[in-house]
N, C-alpha and C positions, 0 to 999 in steps of 0.2 A: 232649386236655389236655397230654399229654407234649410234643406238637409246639409248643404255645403256650409252654410253659415253656422249651423249648430255644431258641425264637425270642427270648424275653425275655432269656435269658442271653446270647445272641449279641449282642443290642443293647447290653446292659450292658457286655459285654467290649469291644465296638467303641467305645463312648463313653469307657470307662476308658482305653483305649489312646490315644484322641485327646487326652484330658485330660493324660495322662502326657507325651506328645510335646509338647503345647502348653506345659505348665508348664516342661518341660525346656528348650525353646527360649527361653521368656521369661526364665528364670533365666540361661541362657547369654548372652542378649543384654544382660542387666544387668551382667554381669561385665566389668571393664575388660580391654582387650587390651594386653598388654605384650610387647615384643620385647627379648630379650637377645642382644647381638652380642659373641661372644668372639673372641679372637685365633685360636683353633683349637679343634678337638674331637678331636685325634689324640694326646693325651697324658693321662696320669693326672691331672695338675694341673688341666687344663681340664675333664676329665670330672667331677672332684670338684666344681668350681665349678658346672657345669651341673646336677649332682644337687642341690646346695643350692638353686639357683634353682627347680628343679622342685618341691622340697619346699615352697618359699615359695608357688608358684602354688597348690598344693594347700591349704595352711593358710590362705591369705588370699583364696581364692575368685577367682582370676585366670585369664583365658584367656591363657596365656603360651606362648611358644616360644623355644627357644635355638638360635641359628644361628651360623655362622662363614663368613667368606670363604674362598676357596680358598687353599691354601698358596702363599706367595711372590707374592701379588698386589701389584701396584704401587699407588702412591698413587692414580692415576687409576682403576684397577680397583676399588679399595676405595671410592672416592667413588661410583662407579656402583652398587656393591653397596648402599651406604647410601641412594642415591636410590630404589632399588627398595623398600627398607624404608619410606622416607618415603611412597611412593605408597600403601602399605597403611594409612596414618594410624593408627598405634598410639596408645593413650592415653599411653604413656610409653616411652622408650627407655633401656635400660641397656647401656652399651658399654665394652668394654676396648679403648682406642685402640691401634692398631698403629703409627700414625705420629703421635706426640704433637705434633710441630712443624707438621703440616699438616692435622690433622683438624678444627680448630675452625671453619674456614670452611664446611665441609659441614654441621656440626652446627647452625650458625646457622639453617639452613632449618627444622630441627625447632622451634627456639625461636620463630621467626617464626610458626609454625602452632600455638603454645601447647602444644607437646609437651615436657614436662619431660625433661631428659637427666641421667641419673646415670652418672658415670664409675666404672668398676670396675677394680681391679687396678693400673692405671697412671693417675696423676694428671696433669692438664694445667693450666697457668696460663691459665684461661679464665673470664671474668667470668660468663658465662651458664649455667655448669653449676649444676645444682640441688644436687648433693652429690658427694663422692668417697667410695667405700667400698673400703677396702683396708688395706694394711700401711704402717706408717711404716718405710720402707726404710733410712733412716739408723739408726734404732733397731735394726732387724734386723741391720744390719752391725755395730753395736756389740756385740750379743749374740754374733754369730759370732766377732768378735775376742776377746771375753772367754772364750768356750768354748775357742778354740784356745790362748789365753794360759794357761789353767788347766792345759794339758798340757805347757807348756814352761817354760823358765827365762829370766830377764832376759839379754839379749844374744844369744839364739838368733835365727837368721835364718829368715824365712818369705817366701813368695810369695803374691800376691793375683792370681787369674786370673778372667777372664770379662768382658771389656770389651764393651759394646754401645753403639755410637755412635748408634743410633736410639731409645734409650730412657733416661730418667733413672733407671730402676730400678737398673741395675747400678752407675751412678756414685754413687748415694746409698748403696748397700750398701758399696761400696769406701770411700767417705768415712767411714762409721760404723766399719768395721773398722779403719781406720787410727787413728781416735781411741782405740779400746780397746787396740790393740796397742802403740801408742806410750806409752800411760799406764802400761804394765807393763814397759816397756823392751825390747820385742821389736823387732828390726830388720827392716824390710821391704826386701828386697834385689832383688826382681823383681816387675814388674807386666806384665800383657798377656794374650795368648791370647784371641782373639775368642770370645764366648759361643756362636757358631754354627759353630765350627771342627769339621771332621770328626775322628774319633778318631785317624787316622794323623797328621794335622797336629798335634793336641794332643800326641801322643807325641813327635813331632820337636821341638816347641817346648819340651816338658819336658826332653828330653835336653839341649838347648842350655842351659836354665836350670841344670840340675844340673851340667853341665860347668863352667859359669861360677861356680857357687856350690855346691861339693861338701859344704858344711856345712849345707845347707838342712835345717830340722827340721820344717817343717809348711807346709800350703797351705790357703788359703781360696779356694773357688770361689763365684761369685755366684749359682749355682743348682745344684740337686742333679743335674740331667742332666749338666752339665759335671763336677761332683764325682765322679760314677761313672766317667766316662771317665778323669779324672785318676787316680783310685784304681787302676784296672786298668792304666793305662799305667805308673804307678810300680811296681806289682808286676812287670810285664813287664821293666822296666828293672833289677829287682833291689833296689829300695829299699823301706823301710818307714817311714812317718811318718803322723801324723794329717792327715786331709783333712776340712775342715769345709765343708759345703754349705748350701743354703737351699732350702726348699719342703716337705720332709718326705714325699717320695714313697716308696712301699713298698719298692722295691729298695734304697734307702738305709737304710731302717729294718731290713731283713733283715741288712745288714752290721753294724748296731749291735747287733742281737740276738746275732749270731755273735761279737761283741766284736772285729771286725776294724776298726771305726771307733769313736771315742769318742762321737760324737753328731752331730746336725745341728740347725740352726735352722729351725723350720718356720713357714711361713705357714699360714693356715686357709682354703684355697680354698672348702671347703664352706660355711663361715660367711660368706665374702664373698658367695657367690651368694645365700644365704638373706637376709642383712642388706640386700642391695641391693633385693630384692623387698619386704621389710618397709618399707624407706624409701619405695619407690614408692607403696605402699598409703597411707602417711601423707600423702604429697604429694597424692594423688588425693582424699583425705578432708579436704584443706585443713588438715592438721596441720603443725606446725613440725618440721623435721628438721635435725639438725646438718649443718653444711657439710662436716665431715670426720668420717667414721664409721670408727673404727679396728677392724679385724677381729682384732687381737691377734697375738701371737707366742708360740710354744711352743718350749721346749728339749726335744729328744727324746734321751734317753740310754737305757742298757740297762734301767734300772728301769721306764720307762714306755713303752718301744718296742712291746711286745706289744699293749698296750691300743690304742694309736694304729693299729697295723697292722690289728687286727681290725675297728675302726670303719671304716677306709677300705675294707677288703675288703667289708664288709657294704654300704656305700653304693654301691660300684661294681658290685654284682651286678645 
C-alpha cells in the first residue's frame, strides 16, 4: 500500500512539474520580445536608464534585454551591430542613436519588417520613428542658464563648455543656456572644449580661457561628467566659481550636498528607460502614443540632493 502511495505521489509530482514547465514556456512565448540598444553601459547615466528599462520589462510582462555596442565603434560597426539585432526579429526596438546623422538608413530595415522603433535619449529627424522618449534639451539648457544666473550679477562673465559635433544634444543645451543667460544680462565670453576631452586637455583649455578672461565668474558644462572635470581643474588652478552641469550623476550630487557646488540640472535616465518600455507596450497593444514623450527635468540643489542620491544608489545596487 505504501509503495502504491509513493508511486502515485511520484506521478503527481512529475505531472505537476511538466505542467509548470509547459505553462511557464507558454507564458514566456506569449510575451513580446523587446531589445533596448543604449550608447553604452559603462557609466552611471546609462546604468540608470538600463535599470528603468528592466523595471519596465518586469511591470509590463516583456521579454526584454538591454545591450550596447563596444566603445568607440564606427558607423559601419554600429550598423553591423544593429543588423545582428535585426536578425533576432524583436517585436520592437528601443534605441539611443550614437550617430544621429547616419542611423536612419539602418533603422529603415526594422520599419520594413514592421518592427516599431522608439528613439531614446537622442532625437533624430526621421519620419518613420514611432516616438522619441527623452529630455527637451533646449529647455534643460535654459534651466542650467537660469540656475547659474541666479548665482551671479548682470554683467558677469561666464563660459559654456562641452561641444559635441556628433550630437544635437550638446548644441541644444548650449542654445537654451544662452537664451537664459542673455535674458538676465550675463555675458558669455568663451565657448568650446570638446565634451570628450581628457582631463589634462580640459585643464589646459580652462587655463587658456582664464588667462584670457580673468574676471570669469561661472561655467556651464553640457553634461555632469565634464562638469566634474571642470570643477576639479578649476580647484587645481586656484579658482573658485559655480559650475553647473547636467544629468544628475551621484558624484555631482555629493558636491552639492557638501555645498561645494550650488546645483545641477538633472535628466531622468531611469524614467527614460521605463517610459520607453511603457510606450512600446502601448504600441504593441495598438494604443496611441505621443510622438514626443518628455521624461522631465529636475533641478538638484542642497535641499533635495540627498533624496535623489539615495534613490539612484538604491536603483544601481
